[in-house]
N, CA, C and O of each residue as an XYZ file, in Angstrom:
864
protein
N       2.796     28.069     46.357
C       3.259     26.747     46.754
C       2.213     25.698     46.390
O       1.032     25.841     46.708
N       2.665     24.647     45.721
C       1.742     23.634     45.231
C       1.279     22.732     46.370
O       2.058     22.373     47.253
N      -0.003     22.374     46.335
C      -0.560     21.509     47.353
C      -0.168     20.049     47.129
O       0.681     19.736     46.295
N      -0.797     19.184     47.879
C      -0.512     17.755     47.795
C      -0.974     17.199     46.454
O      -1.859     17.749     45.798
N      -0.344     16.083     46.065
C      -0.726     15.428     44.821
C      -2.165     14.936     44.892
O      -2.654     14.532     45.947
N      -2.826     14.980     43.747
C      -4.157     14.389     43.673
C      -4.015     12.873     43.546
O      -2.931     12.360     43.270
N      -5.118     12.172     43.750
C      -5.106     10.713     43.628
C      -4.702     10.294     42.220
O      -3.954      9.332     42.045
N      -5.200     11.020     41.209
C      -4.854     10.684     39.822
C      -3.366     10.879     39.564
O      -2.743     10.082     38.862
N      -2.801     11.930     40.128
C      -1.364     12.179     39.946
C      -0.541     11.080     40.612
O       0.475     10.649     40.067
N      -0.970     10.629     41.775
C      -0.252      9.552     42.465
C      -0.343      8.257     41.673
O       0.645      7.537     41.533
N      -1.522      7.965     41.160
C      -1.696      6.760     40.338
C      -0.772      6.808     39.117
O      -0.129      5.818     38.769
N      -0.722      7.973     38.479
C       0.113      8.125     37.288
C       1.588      7.930     37.626
O       2.327      7.300     36.870
N       2.010      8.474     38.768
C       3.411      8.327     39.181
C       3.743      6.869     39.482
O       4.809      6.382     39.106
N       2.828      6.170     40.164
C       3.060      4.751     40.467
C       3.197      3.955     39.177
O       4.102      3.130     39.050
N       2.303      4.197     38.218
C       2.353      3.472     36.947
C       3.638      3.771     36.187
O       4.226      2.877     35.578
N       4.074      5.027     36.222
C       5.292      5.414     35.516
C       6.517      4.733     36.108
O       7.354      4.203     35.376
N       6.623      4.746     37.430
C       7.755      4.104     38.099
C       7.714      2.592     37.880
O       8.748      1.962     37.656
N       6.517      2.017     37.946
C       6.379      0.575     37.725
C       6.852      0.191     36.332
O       7.568     -0.798     36.171
N       6.461      0.958     35.330
C       6.875      0.646     33.961
C       8.397      0.724     33.827
O       9.008     -0.112     33.162
N       9.005      1.726     34.458
C      10.469      1.847     34.424
C      11.125      0.623     35.047
O      12.115      0.113     34.523
N      10.578      0.148     36.166
C      11.137     -1.038     36.824
C      10.899     -2.301     36.007
O      11.774     -3.163     35.938
N       9.731     -2.423     35.388
C       9.463     -3.585     34.540
C      10.476     -3.653     33.404
O      10.939     -4.733     33.034
N      10.816     -2.487     32.852
C      11.783     -2.459     31.755
C      13.196     -2.752     32.250
O      13.987     -3.383     31.548
N      13.510     -2.295     33.456
C      14.858     -2.459     33.983
C      15.097     -3.845     34.585
O      16.150     -4.447     34.376
N      14.115     -4.343     35.331
C      14.291     -5.590     36.070
C      13.538     -6.772     35.468
O      13.862     -7.930     35.731
N      12.524     -6.459     34.651
C      11.646     -7.502     34.147
C      10.374     -7.549     34.972
O      10.397     -7.277     36.172
N       9.266     -7.893     34.335
C       7.981     -7.886     35.026
C       7.960     -8.890     36.171
O       7.547     -8.558     37.282
N       8.405    -10.117     35.904
C       8.318    -11.182     36.908
C       9.163    -10.875     38.140
O       8.797    -11.256     39.252
N      10.281    -10.195     37.954
C      11.195     -9.936     39.067
C      10.852     -8.663     39.838
O      11.457     -8.380     40.872
N       9.905     -7.915     39.348
C       9.529     -6.672     40.022
C       8.334     -6.929     40.928
O       7.278     -7.358     40.462
N       8.495     -6.672     42.204
C       7.409     -6.831     43.172
C       6.805     -5.468     43.492
O       7.416     -4.430     43.239
N       5.612     -5.486     44.046
C       4.981     -4.234     44.453
C       5.860     -3.516     45.476
O       5.901     -2.286     45.511
N       6.563     -4.287     46.306
C       7.456     -3.687     47.294
C       8.574     -2.897     46.622
O       8.984     -1.852     47.127
N       9.074     -3.391     45.477
C      10.115     -2.666     44.739
C       9.581     -1.326     44.232
O      10.264     -0.303     44.293
N       8.358     -1.357     43.735
C       7.739     -0.128     43.233
C       7.564      0.859     44.378
O       7.846      2.049     44.235
N       7.094      0.353     45.516
C       6.885      1.212     46.689
C       8.199      1.824     47.164
O       8.258      3.017     47.462
N       9.260      1.004     47.237
C      10.565      1.509     47.679
C      11.080      2.602     46.761
O      11.634      3.602     47.220
N      10.894      2.406     45.448
C      11.358      3.396     44.471
C      10.641      4.727     44.677
O      11.211      5.791     44.438
N       9.397      4.659     45.120
C       8.586      5.864     45.323
C       8.707      6.432     46.735
O       8.210      7.524     47.014
N       9.377      5.679     47.636
C       9.494      6.133     49.014
C       8.192      6.048     49.778
O       7.913      6.871     50.650
N       7.392      5.036     49.441
C       6.136      4.834     50.154
C       6.009      3.368     50.542
O       6.845      2.550     50.157
N       4.993      3.035     51.285
C       4.785      1.651     51.695
C       4.023      0.876     50.626
O       3.328      1.460     49.795
N       4.165     -0.454     50.661
C       3.405     -1.296     49.729
C       1.912     -1.102     49.942
O       1.131     -1.113     48.991
N       1.522     -0.924     51.205
C       0.099     -0.730     51.500
C      -0.438      0.513     50.805
O      -1.597      0.547     50.391
N       0.405      1.531     50.678
C      -0.038      2.753     50.012
C      -0.216      2.523     48.519
O      -1.135      3.067     47.907
N       0.671      1.711     47.931
C       0.517      1.370     46.509
C      -0.805      0.633     46.303
O      -1.532      0.892     45.344
N      -1.106     -0.303     47.233
C      -2.333     -1.089     47.116
C      -3.587     -0.237     47.313
O      -4.684     -0.655     46.942
N      -3.435      0.937     47.886
C      -4.578      1.851     47.990
C      -5.025      2.311     46.617
O      -6.199      2.609     46.400
N      -4.072      2.367     45.686
C      -4.369      2.879     44.353
C      -4.505      1.769     43.313
O      -5.215      1.938     42.322
N      -3.844      0.657     43.524
C      -3.908     -0.476     42.604
C      -4.063     -1.765     43.416
O      -3.237     -2.036     44.288
N      -5.085     -2.552     43.155
C      -5.296     -3.776     43.932
C      -4.262     -4.865     43.688
O      -4.124     -5.782     44.497
N      -3.522     -4.769     42.563
C      -2.542     -5.801     42.226
C      -1.532     -5.253     41.225
O      -1.697     -4.163     40.678
N      -0.481     -6.040     41.002
C       0.513     -5.655     39.998
C      -0.112     -5.681     38.602
O       0.216     -4.854     37.751
N      -1.011     -6.632     38.377
C      -1.696     -6.704     37.088
C      -2.534     -5.457     36.823
O      -2.669     -5.017     35.681
N      -3.094     -4.897     37.888
C      -3.886     -3.676     37.731
C      -3.005     -2.505     37.298
O      -3.446     -1.630     36.552
N      -1.761     -2.496     37.770
C      -0.819     -1.464     37.324
C      -0.529     -1.651     35.843
O      -0.474     -0.679     35.089
N      -0.344     -2.907     35.426
C      -0.089     -3.193     34.009
C      -1.268     -2.743     33.153
O      -1.079     -2.247     32.042
N      -2.485     -2.914     33.670
C      -3.669     -2.496     32.922
C      -3.631     -0.997     32.635
O      -3.983     -0.558     31.540
N      -3.204     -0.218     33.624
C      -3.097      1.230     33.449
C      -2.018      1.576     32.429
O      -2.208      2.455     31.589
N      -0.886      0.883     32.508
C       0.190      1.100     31.533
C      -0.289      0.745     30.137
O      -0.021      1.463     29.173
N      -1.005     -0.372     30.038
C      -1.537     -0.821     28.756
C      -2.461      0.225     28.144
O      -2.352      0.536     26.958
N      -3.367      0.766     28.947
C      -4.308      1.756     28.432
C      -3.579      3.016     27.977
O      -3.946      3.617     26.967
N      -2.557      3.414     28.711
C      -1.759      4.582     28.306
C      -1.126      4.347     26.941
O      -1.132      5.230     26.083
N      -0.579      3.148     26.748
C       0.067      2.819     25.484
C      -0.939      2.803     24.332
O      -0.656      3.300     23.243
N      -2.108      2.229     24.585
C      -3.145      2.192     23.549
C      -3.546      3.608     23.142
O      -3.724      3.897     21.958
N      -3.686      4.482     24.128
C      -4.077      5.861     23.842
C      -2.998      6.585     23.047
O      -3.296      7.302     22.092
N      -1.736      6.392     23.448
C      -0.630      7.012     22.712
C      -0.612      6.550     21.263
O      -0.428      7.354     20.349
N      -0.803      5.253     21.060
C      -0.759      4.714     19.709
C      -1.920      5.244     18.869
O      -1.755      5.515     17.679
N      -3.081      5.391     19.482
C      -4.235      5.908     18.741
C      -4.003      7.337     18.273
O      -4.458      7.722     17.196
N      -3.306      8.115     19.067
C      -2.981      9.495     18.654
C      -2.118      9.462     17.399
O      -2.339     10.237     16.469
N      -1.140      8.569     17.371
C      -0.257      8.463     16.205
C      -1.020      7.956     14.979
O      -0.789      8.424     13.865
N      -1.918      7.009     15.185
C      -2.720      6.492     14.071
C      -3.611      7.601     13.510
O      -3.735      7.750     12.294
N      -4.223      8.370     14.395
C      -5.082      9.466     13.954
C      -4.297     10.480     13.127
O      -4.808     11.007     12.139
N      -3.060     10.753     13.528
C      -2.214     11.676     12.757
C      -1.907     11.099     11.387
O      -1.860     11.835     10.401
N      -1.695      9.777     11.314
C      -1.373      9.135     10.040
C      -2.554      9.188      9.072
O      -2.375      9.497      7.894
N      -3.756      8.888      9.560
C      -4.914      8.872      8.656
C      -5.312     10.278      8.228
O      -5.979     10.455      7.209
N      -4.905     11.280      9.006
C      -5.216     12.665      8.648
C      -4.083     13.317      7.861
O      -4.172     14.493      7.509
N      -3.040     12.580      7.587
C      -1.866     13.133      6.926
C      -2.021     13.277      5.423
O      -3.108     13.084      4.878
N      -0.925     13.619      4.758
C      -0.971     13.827      3.306
C      -0.951     12.493      2.551
O      -0.718     11.433      3.130
N      -1.200     12.579      1.258
C      -1.119     11.392      0.410
C      -2.481     10.852      0.021
O      -3.516     11.365      0.446
N      -2.464      9.817     -0.788
C      -3.695      9.173     -1.227
C      -4.315      8.409     -0.058
O      -3.645      8.172      0.947
N      -5.580      8.025     -0.178
C      -6.162      7.179      0.874
C      -5.347      5.913      1.111
O      -5.186      5.470      2.248
N      -4.832      5.334      0.019
C      -4.000      4.138      0.162
C      -2.759      4.437      0.999
O      -2.412      3.673      1.899
N      -2.097      5.547      0.700
C      -0.889      5.930      1.433
C      -1.184      6.128      2.924
O      -0.394      5.731      3.780
N      -2.313      6.737      3.214
C      -2.652      7.054      4.599
C      -3.020      5.800      5.389
O      -2.754      5.718      6.588
N      -3.629      4.830      4.722
C      -3.939      3.570      5.400
C      -2.648      2.797      5.673
O      -2.482      2.220      6.747
N      -1.746      2.786      4.709
C      -0.437      2.154      4.926
C       0.282      2.848      6.078
O       0.877      2.187      6.930
N       0.228      4.174      6.106
C       0.895      4.936      7.168
C       0.285      4.627      8.537
O       0.999      4.593      9.540
N      -1.022      4.404      8.583
C      -1.681      4.077      9.851
C      -1.147      2.767     10.408
O      -0.800      2.684     11.586
N      -1.081      1.749      9.566
C      -0.532      0.474     10.009
C       0.959      0.599     10.323
O       1.460     -0.033     11.253
N       1.657      1.414      9.545
C       3.075      1.626      9.802
C       3.321      2.245     11.164
O       4.314      1.936     11.823
N       2.414      3.124     11.590
C       2.576      3.757     12.908
C       2.367      2.739     14.025
O       3.002      2.837     15.075
N       1.486      1.767     13.814
C       1.277      0.719     14.813
C       2.529     -0.136     14.939
O       2.997     -0.414     16.043
N       3.064     -0.547     13.797
C       4.280     -1.369     13.787
C       5.431     -0.630     14.444
O       6.137     -1.194     15.280
N       5.624      0.628     14.073
C       6.739      1.412     14.626
C       6.587      1.606     16.127
O       7.573      1.570     16.864
N       5.353      1.812     16.584
C       5.124      2.019     18.015
C       5.519      0.786     18.810
O       6.207      0.894     19.825
N       5.092     -0.377     18.360
C       5.406     -1.605     19.092
C       6.906     -1.895     19.070
O       7.474     -2.317     20.078
N       7.539     -1.671     17.936
C       8.974     -1.915     17.859
C       9.744     -0.979     18.777
O      10.734     -1.382     19.388
N       9.301      0.253     18.877
C      10.018      1.242     19.690
C       9.761      1.075     21.182
O      10.657      1.301     21.995
N       8.543      0.681     21.546
C       8.169      0.692     22.953
C       8.211     -0.651     23.654
O       8.362     -0.705     24.874
N       8.082     -1.731     22.909
C       8.023     -3.032     23.559
C       9.145     -3.983     23.161
O       9.546     -4.837     23.951
N       9.645     -3.840     21.958
C      10.556     -4.859     21.461
C      12.022     -4.491     21.631
O      12.898     -5.350     21.530
N      12.290     -3.223     21.886
C      13.689     -2.825     22.073
C      14.244     -3.419     23.363
O      15.448     -3.646     23.484
N      13.361     -3.668     24.321
C      13.785     -4.217     25.608
C      13.041     -5.524     25.861
O      11.832     -5.524     26.089
N      13.759     -6.622     25.819
C      13.127     -7.935     25.945
C      12.512     -8.152     27.321
O      11.670     -9.036     27.479
N      12.911     -7.366     28.325
C      12.392     -7.569     29.677
C      10.904     -7.236     29.785
O      10.247     -7.635     30.746
N      10.378     -6.513     28.813
C       8.961     -6.155     28.902
C       8.073     -7.218     28.263
O       6.851     -7.072     28.247
N       8.666     -8.278     27.740
C       7.900     -9.324     27.065
C       6.797     -9.874     27.964
O       5.649     -9.996     27.537
N       7.145    -10.208     29.218
C       6.158    -10.761     30.138
C       5.069     -9.743     30.456
O       3.900    -10.096     30.606
N       5.463     -8.484     30.558
C       4.471     -7.452     30.835
C       3.461     -7.357     29.693
O       2.266     -7.177     29.932
N       3.938     -7.476     28.460
C       3.045     -7.426     27.304
C       2.067     -8.590     27.334
O       0.878     -8.416     27.067
N       2.571     -9.786     27.660
C       1.698    -10.961     27.743
C       0.597    -10.749     28.780
O      -0.569    -11.052     28.527
N       0.973    -10.229     29.947
C      -0.008     -9.971     30.992
C      -1.005     -8.914     30.542
O      -2.204     -9.046     30.784
N      -0.520     -7.877     29.896
C      -1.392     -6.801     29.438
C      -2.429     -7.331     28.456
O      -3.602     -6.966     28.529
N      -2.001     -8.185     27.544
C      -2.921     -8.736     26.554
C      -3.939     -9.665     27.216
O      -5.127     -9.629     26.896
N      -3.462    -10.489     28.136
C      -4.338    -11.468     28.782
C      -5.403    -10.819     29.655
O      -6.545    -11.278     29.690
N      -5.032     -9.748     30.362
C      -5.939     -9.168     31.359
C      -6.646     -7.907     30.883
O      -7.425     -7.317     31.632
N      -6.389     -7.490     29.662
C      -7.001     -6.254     29.165
C      -7.668     -6.464     27.811
O      -7.673     -5.575     26.960
N      -8.235     -7.664     27.627
C      -8.764     -8.012     26.315
C      -9.877     -7.051     25.886
O      -9.934     -6.664     24.719
N     -10.759     -6.660     26.809
C     -11.850     -5.757     26.445
C     -11.320     -4.403     25.988
O     -11.809     -3.837     25.010
N     -10.317     -3.886     26.699
C      -9.733     -2.609     26.295
C      -9.044     -2.714     24.942
O      -9.110     -1.790     24.132
N      -8.390     -3.833     24.701
C      -7.710     -4.024     23.422
C      -8.721     -4.153     22.292
O      -8.505     -3.623     21.203
N      -9.830     -4.859     22.546
C     -10.882     -4.972     21.531
C     -11.484     -3.599     21.225
O     -11.773     -3.287     20.070
N     -11.670     -2.783     22.260
C     -12.184     -1.430     22.044
C     -11.184     -0.595     21.246
O     -11.570      0.205     20.394
N      -9.899     -0.788     21.530
C      -8.831     -0.110     20.798
C      -8.885     -0.491     19.319
O      -8.790      0.373     18.448
N      -9.037     -1.788     19.040
C      -9.132     -2.253     17.655
C     -10.356     -1.669     16.956
O     -10.302     -1.331     15.774
N     -11.458     -1.555     17.695
C     -12.668     -0.987     17.103
C     -12.453      0.475     16.722
O     -12.936      0.928     15.684
N     -11.727      1.211     17.561
C     -11.458      2.620     17.239
C     -10.529      2.738     16.031
O     -10.704      3.626     15.197
N      -9.548      1.849     15.938
C      -8.682      1.849     14.755
C      -9.509      1.528     13.517
O      -9.370      2.175     12.480
N     -10.378      0.512     13.638
C     -11.232      0.144     12.513
C     -12.085      1.308     12.044
O     -12.275      1.498     10.843
N     -12.601      2.085     12.984
C     -13.421      3.247     12.623
C     -12.594      4.289     11.883
O     -13.084      4.915     10.943
N     -11.334      4.483     12.300
C     -10.469      5.442     11.604
C     -10.169      4.971     10.185
O     -10.194      5.767      9.246
N      -9.886      3.680     10.027
C      -9.628      3.134      8.700
C     -10.869      3.238      7.821
O     -10.780      3.596      6.647
N     -12.025      2.923      8.396
C     -13.276      3.003      7.642
C     -13.536      4.432      7.171
O     -14.080      4.650      6.089
N     -13.143      5.398      7.991
C     -13.310      6.787      7.595
C     -12.493      7.138      6.363
O     -12.972      7.849      5.480
N     -11.260      6.643      6.299
C     -10.417      6.892      5.123
C     -10.976      6.164      3.905
O     -10.984      6.710      2.802
N     -11.441      4.938      4.103
C     -12.025      4.174      2.994
C     -13.268      4.868      2.446
O     -13.453      4.934      1.231
N     -14.118      5.383      3.329
C     -15.316      6.102      2.893
C     -14.944      7.369      2.130
O     -15.578      7.720      1.135
N     -13.915      8.043      2.610
C     -13.439      9.238      1.916
C     -12.927      8.876      0.521
O     -13.140      9.609     -0.445
N     -12.242      7.720      0.438
C     -11.748      7.264     -0.860
C     -12.864      6.937     -1.830
O     -12.713      7.142     -3.034
N     -13.984      6.432     -1.330
C     -15.150      6.176     -2.187
C     -15.686      7.492     -2.736
O     -15.994      7.604     -3.922
N     -15.792      8.489     -1.855
C     -16.333      9.788     -2.287
C     -15.435     10.467     -3.306
O     -15.921     11.163     -4.197
N     -14.118     10.270     -3.182
C     -13.182     10.928     -4.106
C     -12.995     10.151     -5.396
O     -12.379     10.648     -6.339
N     -13.526      8.925     -5.445
C     -13.372      8.111     -6.646
C     -12.153      7.219     -6.632
O     -11.891      6.527     -7.615
N     -11.393      7.212     -5.535
C     -10.216      6.344     -5.449
C     -10.620      4.882     -5.277
O      -9.923      3.979     -5.739
N     -11.767      4.656     -4.601
C     -12.256      3.306     -4.365
C     -13.651      3.138     -4.940
O     -14.417      4.097     -5.036
N     -13.973      1.911     -5.320
C     -15.326      1.597     -5.759
C     -16.224      1.498     -4.528
O     -15.736      1.447     -3.399
N     -17.526      1.472     -4.748
C     -18.471      1.333     -3.638
C     -18.248      0.006     -2.906
O     -18.159     -1.051     -3.530
N     -18.160      0.076     -1.590
C     -18.021     -1.120     -0.761
C     -18.406     -0.740      0.665
O     -18.690      0.423      0.950
N     -18.414     -1.713      1.544
C     -18.699     -1.448      2.949
C     -17.376     -1.112      3.645
O     -16.573     -2.014      3.886
N     -17.129      0.153      3.973
C     -15.840      0.534      4.571
C     -15.526     -0.226      5.857
O     -14.376     -0.595      6.093
N     -16.544     -0.462      6.692
C     -16.306     -1.169      7.955
C     -15.864     -2.604      7.690
O     -15.007     -3.134      8.397
N     -16.444     -3.226      6.679
C     -16.078     -4.613      6.357
C     -14.634     -4.694      5.865
O     -13.880     -5.575      6.279
N     -14.257     -3.774      4.982
C     -12.886     -3.784      4.467
C     -11.903     -3.453      5.586
O     -10.820     -4.034      5.643
N     -12.262     -2.534      6.472
C     -11.395     -2.211      7.615
C     -11.175     -3.437      8.488
O     -10.067     -3.664      8.973
N     -12.225     -4.230      8.691
C     -12.109     -5.452      9.487
C     -11.187     -6.454      8.807
O     -10.385     -7.114      9.468
N     -11.300     -6.568      7.488
C     -10.426     -7.471      6.729
C      -8.971     -7.020      6.846
O      -8.073     -7.842      7.029
N      -8.749     -5.731      6.740
C      -7.395     -5.192      6.860
C      -6.808     -5.500      8.233
O      -5.664     -5.944      8.335
N      -7.578     -5.268      9.277
C      -7.089     -5.513     10.632
C      -6.800     -6.992     10.854
O      -5.809     -7.342     11.495
N      -7.653     -7.858     10.331
C      -7.431     -9.292     10.501
C      -6.218     -9.782      9.738
O      -5.444    -10.593     10.246
N      -6.051     -9.292      8.519
C      -4.934     -9.733      7.687
C      -3.602     -9.205      8.202
O      -2.572     -9.865      8.067
N      -3.628     -8.016      8.789
C      -2.385     -7.359      9.210
C      -2.067     -7.566     10.682
O      -1.260     -6.830     11.250
N      -2.690     -8.557     11.306
C      -2.457     -8.771     12.737
C      -0.987     -9.040     13.042
O      -0.497     -8.673     14.110
N      -0.287     -9.677     12.113
C       1.124     -9.968     12.321
C       1.999     -8.734     12.392
O       3.141     -8.803     12.847
N       1.465     -7.589     11.938
C       2.205     -6.331     11.986
C       1.705     -5.424     13.117
O       2.216     -4.322     13.315
N       0.693     -5.909     13.857
C       0.079     -5.090     14.911
C       0.180     -5.713     16.299
O       0.009     -5.021     17.303
N       0.451     -6.995     16.363
C       0.508     -7.706     17.646
C       1.961     -7.777     18.102
O       2.790     -8.355     17.399
N       2.296     -7.204     19.264
C       3.702     -7.129     19.677
C       4.401     -8.487     19.768
O       5.591     -8.584     19.466
N       3.684     -9.533     20.177
C       4.314    -10.851     20.279
C       4.624    -11.415     18.901
O       5.687    -12.000     18.693
N       3.698    -11.241     17.952
C       3.930    -11.725     16.589
C       5.026    -10.917     15.899
O       5.812    -11.462     15.125
N       5.074     -9.621     16.182
C       6.145     -8.785     15.629
C       7.496     -9.272     16.141
O       8.467     -9.337     15.387
N       7.552     -9.612     17.422
C       8.809    -10.064     18.025
C       9.336    -11.321     17.344
O      10.549    -11.507     17.237
N       8.438    -12.182     16.885
C       8.851    -13.431     16.252
C       9.515    -13.202     14.897
O      10.258    -14.057     14.415
N       9.244    -12.039     14.280
C       9.795    -11.748     12.950
C      10.588    -10.449     12.956
O      10.678     -9.754     11.944
N      11.157    -10.135     14.108
C      11.774     -8.824     14.275
C      12.949     -8.596     13.328
O      13.268     -7.450     13.009
N      13.596     -9.669     12.874
C      14.751     -9.516     11.992
C      14.363     -9.411     10.521
O      15.227     -9.211      9.667
N      13.072     -9.545     10.216
C      12.619     -9.440      8.830
C      12.282     -7.992      8.492
O      12.145     -7.150      9.379
N      12.150     -7.715      7.194
C      11.776     -6.369      6.756
C      10.253     -6.249      6.834
O       9.553     -6.345      5.826
N       9.766     -6.040      8.043
C       8.323     -6.019      8.264
C       7.656     -4.820      7.595
O       6.502     -4.899      7.173
N       8.379     -3.725      7.503
C       7.803     -2.530      6.881
C       7.454     -2.789      5.415
O       6.383     -2.400      4.950
N       8.363     -3.447      4.690
C       8.107     -3.748      3.277
C       6.974     -4.766      3.143
O       6.130     -4.650      2.254
N       6.962     -5.752      4.020
C       5.892     -6.756      3.991
C       4.535     -6.110      4.270
O       3.536     -6.429      3.625
N       4.520     -5.209      5.228
C       3.278     -4.516      5.573
C       2.774     -3.695      4.403
O       1.593     -3.765      4.060
N       3.644     -2.924      3.791
C       3.267     -2.085      2.653
C       2.666     -2.940      1.542
O       1.615     -2.604      0.997
N       3.329     -4.038      1.209
C       2.854     -4.907      0.133
C       1.508     -5.539      0.477
O       0.630     -5.647     -0.379
N       1.348     -5.957      1.733
C       0.106     -6.614      2.161
C      -1.078     -5.666      2.095
O      -2.123     -6.013      1.545
N      -0.923     -4.467      2.654
C      -2.025     -3.510      2.682
C      -2.410     -3.089      1.267
O      -3.592     -3.023      0.933
N      -1.415     -2.808      0.444
C      -1.718     -2.350     -0.918
C      -2.359     -3.472     -1.739
O      -3.200     -3.202     -2.597
N      -1.979     -4.706     -1.492
C      -2.588     -5.843     -2.195
C      -4.078     -5.931     -1.859
O      -4.902     -6.134     -2.751
N      -4.424     -5.781     -0.591
C      -5.822     -5.833     -0.187
C      -6.599     -4.657     -0.779
O      -7.716     -4.826     -1.270
N      -6.007     -3.479     -0.730
C      -6.704     -2.292     -1.216
C      -6.932     -2.330     -2.727
O      -7.868     -1.704     -3.224
N      -6.096     -3.049     -3.454
C      -6.309     -3.155     -4.901
C      -7.662     -3.799     -5.206
O      -8.225     -3.590     -6.280
N      -8.176     -4.573     -4.271
C      -9.475     -5.203     -4.475
C     -10.631     -4.220     -4.468
O     -11.713     -4.548     -4.954
N     -10.435     -3.028     -3.934
C     -11.515     -2.036     -3.908
C     -11.131     -0.752     -4.637
O     -11.889      0.218     -4.618
N      -9.982     -0.735     -5.267
C      -9.579      0.465     -6.002
C     -10.411      0.614     -7.268
O     -10.746     -0.369     -7.928
N     -10.737      1.853     -7.593
C     -11.442      2.133     -8.838
C     -10.505      1.885    -10.006
O      -9.299      2.106     -9.903
N     -11.066      1.424    -11.116
C     -10.233      1.178    -12.293
C      -9.714      2.502    -12.824
O     -10.444      3.487    -12.928
N      -8.445      2.494    -13.154
C      -7.849      3.704    -13.704
C      -8.059      3.740    -15.219
O      -7.950      2.717    -15.895
N      -8.357      4.919    -15.735
C      -8.523      5.049    -17.182
C      -7.190      4.826    -17.869
O      -6.164      5.269    -17.352
N      -7.162      4.144    -19.034
C      -5.897      3.919    -19.743
C      -5.283      5.236    -20.180
O      -5.990      6.198    -20.479
N      -3.950      5.268    -20.215
C      -3.253      6.487    -20.611
C      -3.514      6.843    -22.068
O      -3.575      8.027    -22.401
N      -3.670      5.846    -22.955
C      -3.912      6.071    -24.379
C      -5.184      5.339    -24.757
O      -5.343      4.159    -24.441
N      -6.083      6.024    -25.426
C      -7.330      5.372    -25.835
C      -7.038      4.295    -26.857
O      -6.228      4.476    -27.766
N      -7.719      3.163    -26.689
C      -7.519      2.061    -27.634
C      -8.335      2.312    -28.895
O      -9.535      2.578    -28.819
N      -7.700      2.229    -30.035
C      -8.394      2.409    -31.316
C      -8.701      1.044    -31.916
O      -7.983      0.074    -31.672
N      -9.752      0.976    -32.689
C     -10.106     -0.271    -33.365
C      -9.037     -0.621    -34.380
O      -8.439      0.281    -34.967
N      -8.772     -1.918    -34.610
C      -7.724     -2.335    -35.554
C      -7.880     -1.714    -36.927
O      -6.890     -1.366    -37.569
N      -9.125     -1.571    -37.385
C      -9.352     -0.981    -38.708
C      -8.912      0.455    -38.756
O      -8.357      0.906    -39.758
N      -9.152      1.182    -37.685
C      -8.762      2.594    -37.669
C      -7.253      2.744    -37.709
O      -6.736      3.633    -38.386
N      -6.532      1.876    -36.984
C      -5.073      1.926    -36.992
C      -4.557      1.639    -38.380
O      -3.625      2.288    -38.853
N      -5.165      0.665    -39.035
C      -4.709      0.280    -40.377
C      -4.894      1.431    -41.342
O      -4.036      1.681    -42.189
N      -6.045      2.156    -41.216
C      -6.259      3.262    -42.128
C      -5.264      4.374    -41.910
O      -4.820      5.021    -42.859
N      -4.894      4.608    -40.582
C      -3.909      5.640    -40.340
C      -2.579      5.242    -40.980
O      -1.858      6.078    -41.525
N      -2.282      3.973    -40.902
C      -1.005      3.511    -41.438
C      -0.958      3.531    -42.945
O       0.121      3.585    -43.535
N      -2.144      3.488    -43.590
C      -2.164      3.440    -45.051
C      -1.832      4.782    -45.674
O      -1.358      4.857    -46.807
N      -2.091      5.858    -44.905
C      -1.949      7.185    -45.480
C      -0.566      7.448    -45.896
O      -0.269      8.529    -46.405
């Protein structure tokens, strides 16, 4: 027979129920009392684990960031060229936000609160993504796909340029556009700046040599 829930398990359950209510009712319309009622506990008990509704959002936000990082890590470790894997990494970010935040407009306010009150966690999340991208760029240098450059610097440029495909609010503003195609074109355009020159398929001969071949 299983014992009582641990504090971490209770916190996780509260956050899970809260997220379900935010999606169903909207963040602004969901009170801590609603979350408590759904769980069959008192509001005071919820406050034992979370000092405020914003604190619950912070936990939800961190869970989402962690989930997305797992998907990004899978993308950068996947098959294909370094260019393909970097495109796939950004594609996983775009797909995650579209699937988890934009399908239900009621979570819009929750996203705004999460961004406003969790800036340090989001900055740390971006730094971890940057490190993953830099790792692929460094690998591309070693394999000859890219010329020598500072991988961290290029990763920062990529993240800054592609913010419109990574920020849930900016994605929402262009949700009816073909963001996947725009993202692919943007990332590949930037990466062309550090790609190694490809050898020509046919060696160029001097004009005199061609003329002599033609004279025969």
